[in-house]
Residue frames as qw, qx, qy, qz and C-alpha x, y, z in Angstrom:
[[0.400, 0.571, -0.309, 0.648, 122.63, 211.76, 9.07],
 [0.636, -0.593, -0.404, 0.283, 123.73, 211.93, 12.70],
 [0.169, 0.731, -0.145, 0.645, 124.61, 215.33, 14.16],
 [0.604, -0.320, -0.544, 0.487, 126.06, 216.15, 17.57],
 [0.189, -0.896, 0.000, -0.401, 125.54, 218.94, 20.08],
 [0.601, 0.084, -0.528, 0.594, 128.27, 219.64, 22.58],
 [0.436, -0.863, -0.256, -0.003, 127.72, 221.03, 26.09],
 [0.535, 0.364, -0.214, 0.732, 130.23, 223.79, 26.79],
 [0.412, -0.879, -0.207, 0.121, 130.88, 225.73, 29.98],
 [0.573, 0.472, -0.121, 0.659, 133.45, 228.49, 29.67],
 [0.460, -0.844, -0.128, 0.244, 135.08, 230.32, 32.57],
 [0.557, 0.727, -0.111, 0.386, 137.43, 232.78, 30.87],
 [0.262, -0.843, 0.379, -0.276, 139.01, 233.95, 34.17],
 [0.818, -0.355, 0.453, -0.003, 139.94, 230.44, 35.25],
 [0.873, 0.324, 0.268, 0.246, 141.07, 229.33, 31.79],
 [0.349, 0.879, -0.176, 0.274, 143.14, 232.43, 31.11],
 [0.467, -0.739, 0.475, -0.104, 145.18, 231.60, 34.21],
 [0.863, -0.068, 0.483, 0.129, 145.92, 228.17, 32.74],
 [0.058, -0.579, 0.508, 0.635, 147.07, 229.86, 29.51],
 [0.514, 0.285, 0.794, 0.159, 144.81, 227.81, 27.22],
 [0.071, 0.050, -0.421, -0.903, 143.86, 229.06, 23.79],
 [0.571, 0.088, 0.157, -0.801, 140.13, 229.52, 23.09],
 [0.722, 0.159, -0.565, -0.367, 139.83, 226.30, 21.07],
 [0.399, 0.090, -0.850, 0.332, 141.32, 224.28, 23.94],
 [0.240, 0.010, 0.530, -0.813, 138.97, 225.96, 26.42],
 [0.702, 0.124, -0.139, -0.688, 135.95, 225.09, 24.28],
 [0.676, 0.162, -0.712, -0.097, 137.17, 221.49, 23.86],
 [0.127, 0.184, -0.793, 0.566, 137.81, 221.19, 27.61],
 [0.372, 0.147, 0.561, -0.725, 134.12, 221.68, 28.44],
 [0.523, 0.216, -0.483, -0.668, 132.60, 219.62, 25.64],
 [0.442, 0.032, 0.866, -0.231, 130.11, 216.77, 25.94],
 [0.148, -0.020, -0.739, -0.657, 128.46, 215.11, 22.94],
 [0.503, 0.328, 0.553, -0.577, 124.66, 215.15, 22.54],
 [0.483, 0.167, 0.801, 0.312, 122.84, 213.54, 19.60],
 [0.284, 0.689, 0.604, 0.283, 120.39, 216.04, 18.00],
 [0.198, -0.097, 0.016, 0.975, 120.91, 219.66, 16.83],
 [0.240, 0.679, 0.583, -0.376, 117.73, 221.79, 17.08],
 [0.360, 0.487, 0.450, 0.656, 116.60, 223.75, 14.03],
 [0.175, -0.937, -0.257, 0.159, 116.93, 227.21, 15.60],
 [0.379, 0.849, -0.162, 0.330, 119.21, 230.23, 15.16],
 [0.670, -0.178, -0.252, 0.675, 122.68, 230.64, 16.56],
 [0.069, -0.960, -0.266, 0.046, 122.27, 234.10, 18.10],
 [0.442, -0.590, 0.281, 0.614, 125.92, 234.94, 17.52],
 [0.195, -0.169, 0.624, 0.737, 126.15, 234.48, 13.73],
 [0.543, 0.353, 0.187, -0.739, 122.36, 234.33, 13.07],
 [0.453, 0.221, -0.767, -0.397, 122.71, 231.18, 10.93],
 [0.886, -0.251, -0.112, -0.373, 120.60, 228.11, 11.70],
 [0.510, -0.568, 0.639, -0.092, 122.34, 225.72, 14.10],
 [0.875, 0.164, 0.455, 0.026, 121.81, 222.90, 11.57],
 [0.615, 0.755, -0.060, 0.221, 123.98, 224.90, 9.13],
 [0.704, 0.058, -0.225, 0.672, 127.67, 225.87, 9.43],
 [0.324, -0.690, -0.233, 0.603, 128.78, 228.80, 11.56],
 [0.337, 0.930, 0.128, 0.063, 128.78, 232.24, 9.94],
 [0.269, -0.841, 0.429, 0.192, 132.44, 232.44, 11.02],
 [0.860, 0.087, 0.430, 0.262, 133.43, 229.63, 8.63],
 [0.632, 0.496, 0.210, 0.557, 136.29, 230.89, 6.46],
 [0.019, -0.902, 0.030, -0.430, 136.57, 234.13, 8.46],
 [0.546, -0.737, 0.347, -0.194, 138.02, 232.94, 11.76],
 [0.462, 0.446, -0.755, 0.135, 141.32, 231.11, 12.06],
 [0.769, -0.415, 0.275, -0.402, 140.65, 228.12, 14.29],
 [0.036, 0.455, -0.889, 0.027, 142.42, 224.96, 15.34],
 [0.148, -0.006, -0.985, -0.083, 140.36, 221.97, 14.34],
 [0.319, 0.367, 0.644, -0.591, 136.87, 223.09, 15.40],
 [0.173, 0.312, 0.770, 0.529, 134.50, 222.21, 12.58],
 [0.164, -0.073, -0.035, -0.983, 132.09, 225.03, 11.62],
 [0.576, -0.289, -0.532, -0.549, 129.03, 222.75, 11.87],
 [0.470, -0.213, -0.765, 0.384, 129.59, 221.72, 15.51],
 [0.351, -0.680, -0.175, -0.620, 127.13, 223.13, 18.05],
 [0.348, 0.035, -0.721, 0.599, 127.61, 223.70, 21.78],
 [0.467, -0.718, -0.407, -0.318, 125.28, 224.11, 24.72],
 [0.061, 0.540, -0.484, 0.686, 126.40, 226.29, 27.62],
 [0.413, -0.156, -0.862, 0.250, 126.17, 224.36, 30.87],
 [0.038, -0.241, -0.554, 0.796, 124.75, 227.03, 33.18],
 [0.379, 0.349, 0.104, -0.851, 122.14, 228.69, 30.96],
 [0.618, 0.275, 0.737, -0.014, 121.53, 226.02, 28.31],
 [0.438, 0.785, -0.069, -0.433, 121.85, 228.41, 25.35],
 [0.823, 0.089, 0.467, 0.311, 123.17, 226.82, 22.15],
 [0.208, 0.867, -0.267, -0.366, 125.67, 228.18, 19.65],
 [0.840, 0.455, -0.237, 0.174, 128.08, 227.01, 16.98],
 [0.778, -0.454, -0.013, 0.434, 131.34, 226.13, 18.69],
 [0.533, 0.281, 0.164, 0.781, 133.18, 228.30, 16.17],
 [0.132, -0.792, -0.197, -0.563, 130.98, 231.23, 17.21],
 [0.692, -0.713, -0.084, 0.077, 131.86, 230.59, 20.88],
 [0.739, -0.105, 0.094, 0.659, 135.54, 230.60, 19.93],
 [0.270, 0.571, 0.222, 0.743, 135.02, 233.89, 18.05],
 [0.362, -0.834, -0.148, -0.389, 133.34, 235.51, 21.06],
 [0.794, -0.562, 0.005, 0.230, 135.96, 234.16, 23.48],
 [0.728, 0.084, 0.170, 0.658, 138.89, 234.99, 21.24],
 [0.046, -0.768, 0.049, 0.637, 140.47, 238.37, 20.72],
 [0.693, 0.534, 0.396, 0.278, 140.79, 239.50, 17.12],
 [0.359, -0.189, 0.198, 0.892, 142.44, 242.09, 14.91],
 [0.312, 0.707, 0.261, -0.579, 140.63, 245.17, 13.67],
 [0.570, 0.380, 0.551, 0.476, 140.01, 245.51, 9.97],
 [0.232, 0.189, 0.212, 0.930, 139.91, 248.63, 7.76],
 [0.292, -0.649, -0.464, -0.528, 136.36, 249.43, 8.90],
 [0.628, -0.644, -0.362, 0.246, 137.54, 249.85, 12.52],
 [0.123, -0.989, 0.068, 0.035, 139.26, 252.84, 14.21],
 [0.217, -0.742, 0.620, 0.133, 142.74, 251.24, 14.43],
 [0.911, 0.315, -0.202, -0.174, 143.18, 248.63, 11.65],
 [0.650, 0.383, -0.594, 0.279, 145.58, 245.83, 12.59],
 [0.133, -0.410, 0.618, -0.657, 145.34, 246.53, 16.32],
 [0.252, -0.191, -0.942, 0.112, 143.95, 243.81, 18.61],
 [0.473, -0.341, 0.037, -0.811, 140.45, 244.06, 20.11],
 [0.027, 0.019, 0.945, -0.326, 138.60, 242.05, 22.73],
 [0.525, -0.320, -0.449, -0.648, 135.01, 240.86, 23.05],
 [0.027, 0.080, -0.806, 0.586, 134.29, 240.63, 26.77],
 [0.405, 0.188, 0.552, -0.704, 131.00, 239.39, 28.19],
 [0.622, 0.275, -0.384, -0.624, 129.83, 237.58, 25.06],
 [0.046, -0.459, -0.615, -0.640, 127.52, 236.08, 24.11],
 [0.158, 0.068, 0.384, -0.907, 124.95, 238.57, 25.38],
 [0.068, -0.471, -0.858, -0.192, 121.22, 237.95, 25.76],
 [0.127, -0.017, 0.098, -0.987, 118.53, 240.61, 25.72],
 [0.118, 0.433, 0.858, -0.248, 114.85, 240.78, 26.56],
 [0.246, -0.061, -0.276, -0.927, 111.81, 242.14, 24.75],
 [0.554, 0.159, 0.580, -0.575, 108.11, 241.66, 25.51],
 [0.150, 0.143, 0.893, 0.399, 106.25, 239.16, 23.35],
 [0.306, 0.699, 0.492, -0.420, 103.59, 241.59, 22.15],
 [0.582, 0.732, 0.302, 0.184, 102.93, 243.42, 18.88],
 [0.060, 0.973, -0.217, 0.059, 105.23, 246.38, 19.63],
 [0.576, -0.568, 0.572, 0.135, 107.96, 244.10, 21.01],
 [0.772, 0.219, 0.539, 0.256, 107.86, 242.00, 17.81],
 [0.425, 0.886, 0.090, 0.164, 108.13, 245.16, 15.67],
 [0.225, -0.883, 0.413, 0.013, 111.14, 246.27, 17.70],
 [0.749, -0.241, 0.588, 0.187, 112.67, 242.81, 17.30],
 [0.709, 0.561, 0.349, 0.246, 112.35, 243.06, 13.49],
 [0.191, 0.959, -0.126, 0.166, 114.04, 246.47, 13.56],
 [0.499, -0.698, 0.509, 0.064, 116.81, 245.18, 15.83],
 [0.817, 0.090, 0.511, 0.252, 117.42, 242.34, 13.36],
 [0.515, 0.808, 0.135, 0.253, 117.69, 244.95, 10.56],
 [0.149, -0.930, 0.325, -0.091, 120.14, 246.93, 12.68],
 [0.738, -0.374, 0.540, 0.153, 122.12, 243.72, 13.31],
 [0.775, 0.408, 0.396, 0.275, 122.22, 242.92, 9.60],
 [0.321, 0.898, -0.011, 0.301, 123.49, 246.47, 8.95],
 [0.709, 0.016, -0.376, 0.597, 126.15, 245.94, 11.66],
 [0.085, -0.677, 0.031, -0.730, 124.83, 248.78, 13.81],
 [0.749, -0.594, -0.265, -0.125, 124.36, 246.98, 17.16],
 [0.745, -0.529, 0.071, 0.400, 128.03, 246.82, 18.24],
 [0.427, 0.847, -0.228, 0.222, 131.19, 248.79, 17.56],
 [0.770, -0.082, -0.315, 0.549, 134.75, 248.78, 18.85],
 [0.037, -0.806, 0.077, -0.586, 135.52, 251.45, 21.43],
 [0.131, 0.267, -0.702, 0.647, 136.04, 252.02, 25.15],
 [0.429, -0.464, -0.773, -0.046, 133.73, 250.26, 27.59],
 [0.249, -0.632, 0.083, -0.729, 131.79, 252.69, 29.78],
 [0.855, -0.466, -0.139, -0.183, 131.47, 249.87, 32.34],
 [0.894, -0.263, 0.002, 0.363, 135.10, 248.69, 32.64],
 [0.077, -0.906, 0.249, 0.334, 137.06, 251.49, 30.97],
 [0.661, -0.112, 0.616, 0.412, 138.74, 248.92, 28.70],
 [0.333, 0.665, -0.255, -0.619, 139.68, 250.33, 25.29],
 [0.339, 0.367, -0.762, -0.412, 139.63, 248.49, 21.97],
 [0.208, 0.116, 0.945, -0.222, 136.76, 246.25, 23.00],
 [0.153, -0.393, -0.718, -0.553, 133.35, 245.43, 21.52],
 [0.074, 0.259, 0.514, -0.815, 130.72, 247.80, 22.95],
 [0.295, 0.685, 0.657, -0.108, 127.07, 248.67, 22.33],
 [0.284, 0.133, 0.348, 0.883, 126.59, 251.20, 19.53],
 [0.189, 0.073, 0.131, -0.970, 123.98, 253.62, 20.97],
 [0.657, -0.192, -0.454, -0.570, 121.09, 251.15, 20.58],
 [0.315, -0.375, 0.698, -0.523, 120.28, 250.07, 24.13],
 [0.656, -0.088, -0.711, -0.237, 119.30, 246.51, 24.95],
 [0.642, -0.533, 0.271, -0.480, 117.81, 245.09, 28.14],
 [0.517, 0.366, -0.769, 0.090, 120.22, 242.43, 29.39],
 [0.026, -0.028, 0.846, -0.532, 118.59, 241.62, 32.75],
 [0.434, -0.386, -0.608, -0.541, 115.11, 240.30, 33.40],
 [0.538, -0.533, -0.643, 0.112, 112.87, 240.98, 36.37],
 [0.346, -0.785, -0.202, 0.473, 114.41, 244.16, 37.73],
 [0.468, 0.755, 0.092, 0.450, 115.75, 247.43, 36.40],
 [0.552, -0.775, -0.037, 0.307, 118.05, 248.41, 39.25],
 [0.569, -0.266, 0.354, 0.693, 121.04, 248.81, 36.90],
 [0.309, 0.654, -0.099, -0.683, 119.08, 250.54, 34.14],
 [0.236, 0.344, -0.787, -0.454, 119.68, 247.56, 31.86],
 [0.189, 0.121, 0.951, -0.213, 116.74, 245.47, 33.07],
 [0.423, -0.189, -0.496, -0.734, 113.33, 244.62, 31.78],
 [0.220, 0.772, 0.536, 0.261, 110.55, 245.47, 32.48],
 [0.209, -0.318, -0.022, 0.924, 111.05, 249.15, 31.73],
 [0.373, 0.692, 0.563, -0.256, 107.84, 250.96, 30.65],
 [0.244, 0.866, -0.115, -0.422, 109.73, 253.41, 28.39],
 [0.511, -0.350, 0.667, 0.414, 112.16, 250.98, 26.78],
 [0.556, 0.428, 0.653, 0.285, 110.30, 250.21, 23.53],
 [0.228, 0.955, 0.191, 0.005, 109.70, 253.89, 22.77],
 [0.289, -0.829, 0.377, 0.294, 113.31, 254.76, 23.67],
 [0.554, -0.181, 0.703, 0.407, 114.82, 252.01, 21.50],
 [0.504, 0.676, 0.509, 0.175, 112.57, 253.00, 18.58],
 [0.047, 0.989, -0.071, -0.121, 114.03, 256.52, 18.84],
 [0.427, -0.617, 0.580, 0.317, 117.59, 255.13, 18.98],
 [0.627, 0.199, 0.689, 0.304, 116.97, 252.85, 16.01],
 [0.377, 0.868, 0.318, 0.054, 115.51, 255.74, 14.02],
 [0.140, -0.918, 0.284, 0.240, 118.60, 257.84, 14.77],
 [0.453, -0.358, 0.736, 0.353, 120.66, 255.04, 13.18],
 [0.345, 0.320, -0.525, -0.709, 118.44, 255.05, 10.07],
 [0.199, -0.151, -0.962, -0.107, 116.33, 252.05, 11.05],
 [0.368, 0.018, 0.266, -0.891, 112.76, 253.31, 11.35],
 [0.546, 0.242, 0.732, -0.328, 109.37, 251.64, 11.36],
 [0.590, 0.637, -0.110, -0.484, 108.92, 252.71, 7.73],
 [0.125, 0.484, -0.843, -0.198, 111.60, 250.07, 6.95],
 [0.438, 0.047, 0.861, -0.253, 109.13, 247.36, 7.99],
 [0.650, 0.557, 0.216, -0.470, 106.97, 248.07, 4.95],
 [0.318, 0.636, -0.610, -0.351, 109.77, 247.14, 2.55]]
């Protein structure tokens, strides 16, 4: 069986000026590659060799759920359907504050940093539990941009920069692991969950 990876570079500011829909933007920056790695798509958390977790959930125009893309600048790989989902605006469902109203997902996908040590791996397991329980993000008003009805962090801080902590969102930060353990516990995800 032959599988393809596609290289995708997305510049939402430039492409929004052209008025392209998200599927066209993804197609515009696509280059075929031959082999899909057996690793996770960090958007839907499914294996890249499987179909996107957005299959059947997201309305899309001709992008097959099994296609995988590689971002040109950073080299991270995702299902193309997941890239469309993160680039696209959506409608809130009954679990959100304003069902039926549009929301945006700016600045996605996001990447975060943890140390590769025993405590960092424990925190990673708890963050995965929080992700599975849908506790990492919510829809609200961005404290950074002031935009309302957008996807924002849900009181569980992540370190999105590496090498400096000038913004407060960088790693290394000597107190981060203890702080995030407290935040996870406040959301009902404690280290006692690791024993289950």
